[in-house]
N, C-alpha and C positions, 0 to 999 in steps of 0.2 A: 435529612440533608443538613450538613454542617452550615453554620452561619457564614455570611460574607467575611466577618471579622476573623473567624477561626480559619477559614481558607486562606485569607490574606496573610495571617501570621505564619501558617504552615508553608505557604509558598515563599514567603519572605525568608524563612530560615533555610529552606532548601536551595533557593537561588543565591542567597548570601554565601552559603558554604561551598558553592560550585562556581563561583565567579571566574576562576581561572580557566574554565572551559568555554565561557561565552562572552565575557566582557573584555574584548580586545578587538582590534581591527586586522583581520586576516591579510588585507592588502598591504599593510605596513610591515608584515613579518617576512623575513627572508629565509626562515626555516620553520618547521612545525613548532607551534608555540609551546609544546610540552616535551620537547626534545630532551631536556634535562630532568624534568620532574616525572615524566611517564614515558620512558623509552619504549616499553613494550606496546603501549597504545600507538605510538608513532610507527613502530615496526608493523603492527597490524594494519594501520591506515595505508601505509605505502604498499602493502601486499594486495590491496583491493584493485579489482579491474574497474573500468569505466561502467560496465554493466552492473557490477555489484553496488557501486556507488549510487547509480540510478535507482536500483531496486530498494536500497535502504532509505534513500531520500523519499520514496513514495510510500514507505511502510514504517511509520514512527514506532510501532510496537516492536518490530524486528530490530530497528535501530537501538531502542532501549535495551533489548536483550543483548545485543552485541556490545554495547558500551557499559553494561552493568559491572563487569569486572573492574573498571576504572572509575565509574560514576555510580556508586551504590544507590543514589537517590533517583536514578533514571526512571524507574517505574512509578515511584511515588509522585514525581513531577507530572507524569502523564495523568495519573488518577486525579491529582489536585486540579488539573486543567480541564477535566471533563465538563461538558455542558449538555443540557437536555433541550430538545426542541420545545419551544413555547406552544401552549395551547392556542390554536387558531379558531376563529369564529367564522361561521358562514357569512359571507358578504353578499350584499344585493348586487344584481347585475348592473354593471356600469354603463353609462350612456355611450352610444356609438360615437366614435371619433375622439374619445377622451385620450387615446394613446397616440394621436397624431403628433409626429415630431419627436417621439420618445423611442430611443433604441430598444430593441426587443429584450435584451438582458436587463436593462435598467427598468423597463416596465415590470418585468418579473420580480425584481427586487422591491419595487415600490408597492406592488399589490401584496406581496408576502409580508412586508413590513406593516402595511395597513391591517392585514388580517390578524396580525399578532397583537395589535393594540387593544387594550380594554376600551369599552364603550362607556364614556361618562356623559355624553350629550353636552359637552362643553365647547365653547369656541376654541379654535386652534391658533397657535402661533407657529409658523413654519420658519425656522431659524436657518439662515444661509440658504435661501430658497432657490437660487438660480432662476430658472424660468417658471418655477412653481409647479413642477411636474407632480411632486408628492401632494401639494396643496389641492390640485385638481381632484385627485382620488379621495382625499379626505372630505372635501366639500361635497362631492357627488355621492359618496357612500354613506356619510353620516348626516347629511342635510344640515350641517352647522357651518357658520361662517369661518373664514380663514384669513388671518393677516400673514402675509408672506414678506419677510424681511430679507433684503438682498442688497449687497454693496454696489454691484455694477448696474449703472443706470440703464444700459442697453438691455440687459437681461430682464430688468423690471418692465421695460417697454414691450419686449417680446412676449413676456408672460401675460401682461395686461391685454395685449391684442388677442392672445389665444383664449383667455378666460372670458373675454367679452363676447367672442364668437360662441363659446359654449354656454354662456349665460350662468356662470357659477358665482356664488357669493364670496369672492376672493378680493382682498384689497392688498395691493403691492405697496410696500414702503421701501424707498431707497435709503439705506442707512448702514452705518458701520457697526458691526456686531461687537466691536471692542469699545465703542464710545459710550459714555454715560448717557447720552441722548437715547440710546436704544432701550434703556431701562423702562421708559414710558410705555413700551409695547408689551411688557411682561405684566400680566394681571394675576390677581389671586385666584379668580374663577376662570381658569384657562388650562388647556392641555398643550404644552410646548413640545415640539418635536424637532429632531435634527437627524436626517439620514445621511450619514457619511460626511458630516461637517468635520473639517480637519483639525487635529491637535487642539490648540488653545481655543478654537472657535466653539467646540462642543463643551470644553471645560468652562468657558465663560458662561455658556447657557446654564449649566448646572449651578454654578455659583450664584448667578442672578436669580434663578428660580428659587433657590434655597433662601436667598436674602429676602425675596418678596413673599416667601411662603406660598408659592403657586400650588394649585391643587395637584397637578400631575406633569411629569416630564418624561419623555421617552427618547433615547438617543441610540444610534448605532455608531460607535466610535470609528475613526479612521485617521490614518497619517499621524501617528502619535509624535513623530519627530518634528512636526511643524509647530514649534513653540517659539515664543519671543525671547525667552531667557536662554542662556547658553546651556543650562542644565535643567532637567525636569524638576518642577516644583511640586512636591507631594501634597496631596489634598487632605488625606485622613490623618488622624492622630497616630495610627499604627505605622503608616509609611513614613511619617515625619520622624519617627524614632528608628527607622531602618538604617542599616549600614549601607544599603544600596544607594548609590548616586548614579544617575543616568544622564549621560551626555547625548547629544542628538544622534550620534552614530549608533549608540546603544538602542535608542528608540526606533531605529530602522529595522532592527532584528525581527519584530513581530510581522513586519510587512514583507519579509523575504519569502513569500509563498512560492513553493516549487510546484510546478504543474508539469505534466508530461508534455514535452515539447517535441516537435518534429525534428528531423535530421538537419534541415536548413537552419532552423532557429538555434539549435545547439551549436552548429558550426559557426554561425555568426557570433554567438556569445563567446565561443572559444577564441575567435580571431580578435574581437574587441578587447576582451580581458587580457589576453596574452600580449597584445600590443601595448596596453596601458602598463602592464607589469614590466615589459621589456624596456619601455621608455623610462620607467621609474628606476630600473637598474642602471640604465645609461646616465640619467641625471645624477644619481648618487655617485657614480664613478667620476663624472665631470666636476661636480661641486665638492667632492670629498665629504659629503654629508651622508649620514645614514638615516635620514628622515624621509618618509614617504611624501611624494609630491602629487596630489590629486590634480587632474586636468578636467576641463569642462566636458559636458555632453557633446557628442560629435554627430554630424550628419552621417548616417550609416553608409551612404554611397562613397564617402571618403576612404572607408576601410578597403574598398576594392582597389585603391591606388597603391596599396602595399605598406609595409612597415616603415620604410624610410620616409615616405610622404607623411605618414601619421606622426613620426618623430619631429619632422620639420614643422608641422601644424601645431603640435603640442608645445614645442620649444617657443614658437612665436607667441602662443597664448600665455605662456608663463614668463615671457621676457628672458629666455635663456638662450645664450649664444652657443651653438654647437661647433666643435672643431671641424676642420675641413675633411680630415681623414677619419672616417668612422666605419668600423666593420659592423654594418647593420645586421648581417646574418647572425653574428655572435650574440648581439643583444636581443634579437628576436628569439633565439634559442633559450636565452636566459629567461625571457618572459614566459615561454612555453613550459619551462621547468617549474617556475613559480606558480603558474596556473594550476599545475597538478597539486601543489601544496595547498593553495587557496581552496580548491575543490574539497580537499580532505578536511581542512579546518572548518569550512562551512558545513560539511556533513555533521560534524560534532555539534556545532552551534544550532543546527536544525532541531535537535532535541529540545532546545530551550525556547524556541520561537513562540509556541502557544503558551507555555508557562509564564513567560514574561508578559505576554499580552494579557493573560488573566490576572497577573499581579496589578497591572494598570487598570483593568476593569474593576477589580475588587477595591482598589483604592478609590475609584469614583463612587462605587456602591456604598462603601463605608462612610465616605464623606456625606452622602445624602442621608444615610441612617443617622449619623451624628446630628444632622440638621432637622431631624424629626420626621423622616420619610420611611415608608415600608418599600423595600426594593425587591424587584424580581429580575433575574438574569437568565437568559436562554438564547437559543438560536432561532432566527425567524425564517431562515431558508437554508438550503444545502450549500456546501462549499463551492461546487461548480458554478452556482449562480453568482456568488461572491464569497471570497475568503473572509471578508469583513462582515460576518453574518451574526455577530453578537448584538443583542438588544438589551439595554438597561432601562427598566421602567421603574419610576419612583412615584409613589402616591403619598401625599401628606396624610399623616395619621391624625385622626380626630383628637382634639384636646378634651380631656375629661373635666 
């Protein structure tokens, strides 16, 4: 198995050389992004039926086959992004009632995450704990105490009430994961964990554990785009030397997981996206600008009121005055045409979703290795349980 540094370097080269295919905003484009550079690719994309797009979206290998004439690195990107399931250990039967208040899928994620963790018989630090759902399972199955750090005071109270009823050795601490005050809760003899802590929150944990030289840390990364800077701040020496610079919208790409959706959900997405694109075409016409104008999230019920109502709502939100006479049917048709273009650009970008995620994962792994840790990477559950199924486990290597 190649090292994390080797995989990061190879992914970095492949992603850097293919940036034209993934590092842009399809919503901002008024034609296919490769109309001039790859006209044959655009011709092929426009020949696809909705059914073919759906099939390719669900089969990344077939997508790589189809795109290989224009993206020779397609299959290499998939190979470099492969992960293996982590070895799981048999866990003891958990006490009855431990799962009360935990949704079924979340419970499955938590128990799978716990089963993939090495057993060090160390006290735990649960980072960004929420109500301490993971902490309950750690305390009950390992018989070791847990400190659960959570920012929201009400969640701490709810968590405390639950663990008091269950009689588990869990201590809730209300605190800011970004504050220096939180450093006091990171100990050298401790196993720190974070299951789906967003963006900079899980990065902050890795940095603090490395600084304190804690014995072990295990995270499952999530929501890479939730960062405090406008641009991603590389962690490892390799990624700091990279040509790749990631804005927040780039960091959303790994999260754009496509799952087979029912007809109603697909129809709702078509309506909302085409409405947004139609309004964008209208506002460009009115303002004389060729810059995409994003609008906030919308209550889905408003979509039932039609395109004109959506435009009036969006204009109010953006402080835009609409003329009295507008042919809304024309701009709605424009939005539907652009929807077809966006779908095809997103299909190409789908090839790069997991490779970019693994670039980010290996950046974290290499940072920990540079800090003196031995790192294991793998999946702790299947994708239907959660698409964010990667676990990074780092153990401090003994000093000689």
